[in-house]
C-alpha positions in Angstrom: 0.0 0.0 0.0 1.9 3.0 -1.3 2.5 5.6 1.4 0.9 3.5 4.1 2.8 2.8 7.3 3.7 -0.7 8.4 4.8 -1.6 11.9 5.7 -5.2 13.0 7.0 -6.5 16.3 7.6 -9.8 18.0 7.6 -10.2 21.8 7.8 -13.4 23.9 4.7 -13.4 26.2 2.6 -16.2 27.5 5.4 -18.6 26.9 5.4 -18.1 23.1 6.3 -15.6 20.4 3.5 -13.1 19.7 3.8 -11.1 16.5 1.6 -8.1 15.8 1.7 -6.3 12.5 -0.4 -3.2 11.7 -0.7 -1.5 8.3 -2.2 1.9 7.4 -2.5 5.5 8.6 -3.3 4.4 12.2 -0.3 2.2 12.5 1.7 3.4 15.5 4.2 2.0 18.0 1.9 3.1 20.8 -0.9 0.8 19.5 1.4 -2.2 19.4 2.5 -1.4 23.0 -1.1 -1.4 24.1 -1.7 -4.8 22.5 1.4 -6.3 24.0 0.4 -4.9 27.4 -2.9 -6.6 27.1 -1.3 -10.0 26.4 1.0 -9.4 29.4 -2.1 -8.8 31.5 -3.7 -12.0 30.3 -0.5 -13.9 31.1 -0.5 -12.5 34.7 -4.1 -13.5 35.2 -4.3 -16.9 33.5 -0.8 -18.5 33.6 -0.6 -21.9 35.3 3.2 -21.3 35.6 2.9 -18.0 37.6 2.3 -18.6 41.3 0.4 -15.4 41.8 -1.9 -15.7 38.8 -5.6 -16.0 39.6 -5.7 -19.5 38.0 -2.8 -20.7 40.3 -4.5 -19.2 43.3 -7.8 -20.9 42.4 -6.0 -24.2 42.0 -4.4 -23.8 45.5 -7.8 -23.0 47.0 -6.8 -19.4 47.9 -9.3 -17.8 45.5 -12.8 -18.9 44.5 -14.2 -18.6 41.0 -17.0 -16.4 42.4 -14.5 -13.9 43.7 -12.1 -14.1 40.7 -12.0 -11.2 38.2 -14.6 -10.9 35.5 -12.3 -12.1 32.7 -11.5 -15.4 34.6 -15.2 -16.0 35.2 -16.0 -15.2 31.5 -13.3 -17.6 30.3 -14.4 -20.3 32.7 -18.0 -20.0 31.5 -16.8 -20.2 27.9 -14.7 -23.3 28.7 -17.7 -25.0 30.3 -19.9 -24.1 27.3 -17.2 -25.5 24.9 -17.0 -28.7 27.0 -20.7 -29.2 26.5 -20.6 -28.4 22.8 -17.8 -30.9 22.2 -19.2 -33.8 24.4 -16.3 -33.2 26.8 -13.5 -33.4 24.3 -12.6 -29.8 25.1 -11.6 -30.2 28.8 -10.3 -27.3 30.9 -9.5 -29.6 33.8 -6.3 -31.6 34.0 -6.1 -35.3 35.0 -5.4 -34.2 38.6 -8.5 -32.0 38.7 -6.9 -28.6 38.5 -8.1 -25.9 36.1 -6.0 -25.2 33.0 -7.9 -22.9 30.6 -5.0 -22.5 28.2 -6.9 -24.4 25.5 -9.3 -21.4 25.2 -7.3 -18.5 26.6 -5.0 -18.0 23.6 -7.8 -17.7 21.0 -9.9 -15.6 23.4 -7.1 -13.2 24.1 -6.2 -12.8 20.4 -9.8 -12.0 19.6 -9.8 -9.4 22.4 -6.6 -7.9 21.1 -8.1 -7.7 17.5 -11.1 -5.9 18.9 -8.7 -3.5 20.7 -7.0 -2.7 17.4 -10.3 -2.0 15.7 -11.3 0.3 18.6 -8.1 2.3 17.9 -9.1 2.6 14.2 -6.7 0.0 12.9 -8.4 -2.0 10.1 -5.4 -3.8 8.6 -3.5 -6.1 10.9 -2.3 -9.6 11.7 -1.9 -11.1 15.1 0.0 -14.4 15.4 0.3 -15.9 18.9 2.2 -19.2 18.8 0.8 -20.1 15.4 -2.9 -19.1 16.1 -3.7 -16.2 13.8 -6.3 -13.5 13.3 -6.1 -11.2 10.3 -8.2 -8.3 9.2 -8.2 -6.1 6.1 -5.1 -6.3 3.8 -1.3 -6.5 4.1 1.3 -3.9 3.2 0.9 -4.8 -0.5 -2.8 -4.1 -0.4 -3.6 -7.8 -0.9 -5.1 -10.5 1.3 -3.1 -11.7 4.2 -1.6 -15.2 3.7 -1.0 -17.7 6.5 1.6 -20.4 6.4 0.7 -23.7 8.2 3.9 -25.0 9.7 5.2 -28.4 8.6 5.2 -30.6 11.7 8.2 -32.7 10.5 10.3 -29.7 9.3 9.2 -26.9 11.6 11.2 -24.3 9.6 9.2 -25.1 6.5 5.6 -24.4 5.5 3.3 -27.3 4.7 0.4 -25.2 3.2 -0.4 -21.5 2.5 -3.9 -20.3 3.1 -5.8 -17.0 2.7 -8.2 -16.8 5.6 -9.9 -13.6 4.4 -10.4 -12.3 8.0 -11.2 -15.6 9.6 -9.3 -17.2 12.4 -6.6 -19.9 11.9 -5.7 -22.2 14.8 -3.5 -25.3 14.9 -3.5 -28.0 17.5 -0.9 -30.8 17.7 1.9 -32.6 19.5 4.8 -31.8 17.2 6.1 -28.8 19.4 4.9 -29.5 23.0 4.7 -33.3 22.9 1.7 -35.1 24.4 -0.2 -32.4 26.2 -3.7 -33.0 24.9 -5.7 -35.6 26.8 -8.6 -37.9 25.9 -11.3 -37.1 28.5 -12.7 -40.6 28.2 -9.5 -42.2 29.3 -7.5 -39.4 31.1 -4.5 -40.5 29.0 -2.8 -38.6 26.2 -4.9 -38.7 23.1 -4.3 -41.6 20.6 -4.6 -40.1 17.2 -3.4 -40.6 13.6 -2.7 -36.9 13.4 0.4 -35.0 14.4 -1.2 -31.6 13.6 -4.6 -30.3 12.9 -5.4 -26.8 11.6 -8.9 -25.3 11.7 -10.2 -22.2 9.9 -13.2 -20.7 11.6 -15.3 -17.5 11.8 -12.9 -16.0 14.3 -9.8 -17.1 16.2 -11.6 -17.7 19.4 -13.9 -20.3 17.9 -11.2 -21.8 15.7 -8.9 -22.2 18.6 -11.3 -23.9 21.0 -12.7 -26.3 18.4 -9.2 -27.1 17.1 -8.2 -28.3 20.6 -11.4 -30.4 20.8 -11.0 -31.9 17.3 -7.5 -33.0 18.0 -8.5 -34.6 21.2 -11.1 -36.7 19.3 -8.4 -38.6 17.5 -9.4 -40.1 14.2 -12.9 -38.6 14.5 -11.5 -35.1 14.6 -11.7 -34.3 10.9 -15.3 -35.6 10.7 -16.2 -33.3 13.6 -14.8 -30.3 11.7 -16.6 -31.4 8.5 -19.9 -31.3 10.4 -19.3 -27.8 11.9 -21.0 -25.2 9.8 -18.5 -22.4 8.7 -15.4 -24.4 9.5 -12.7 -26.1 7.5 -9.8 -28.3 8.5 -6.3 -29.4 7.3 -4.5 -32.2 9.1 -1.2 -34.0 8.7 -0.9 -37.7 9.9 2.1 -39.3 11.5 2.9 -41.0 8.2 3.1 -37.5 6.5 -0.3 -37.6 4.7 -2.5 -34.6 4.4 -6.3 -34.7 5.0 -8.6 -31.8 4.2 -12.3 -31.1 4.7 -14.5 -30.6 1.7 -14.4 -26.8 1.5 -10.8 -26.3 2.6 -9.3 -25.7 -0.8 -11.3 -22.5 -1.1 -8.9 -21.0 1.4 -5.9 -21.8 -0.8 -7.0 -19.1 -3.2 -6.1 -15.5 -2.8 
């Protein structure tokens, strides 16, 4: 976009790299600082690794859900709803019974950050938090944002490029963090033919929560995505085969 400003920055927050890129007349360093400050706030409240986060205090019995902040209560209610919508395959409780909302917090916080940018008059942006992505508008070339889905066997390579056209793109899998997603029917790490599963949905919040659930479903996961109205999926198996839902290829076109 000739004459339009472009600012991009990466910071490590919430245990992952978060990249924010803004394009256009409203692009300013102060806007990026505000977005990163928001992600820092989310980390301070929701991290299971920070001893003084509200989630850690709840898990130690020092704070009740009823007296937690409004954001914690909202996320917990959203997690309960997602658990019901996925027949328990989205599970915000760990095998030892403690609360871990990380399967929903990332997408939720990205969507909140996107809303913040729009409130500041920024219409062209891309937020990438650990591979979960929300775009809006156009990139610095004035064309649609493209998103590269990381290759799970060669993590410095791209397996597929998609054009989400403002929708959310979330990936769930075991290739980076190992076996951290559990089958709620057994309490054990999920047994699945997939090593990664990417879901494109109406927004990053919904894409993220349903991607987590679909991966936990194992071999049924892609069928679950196929049955969701407005969602498409791309999965890679342990034997390096790609599977896609019926409408996925529409997102490979710019």
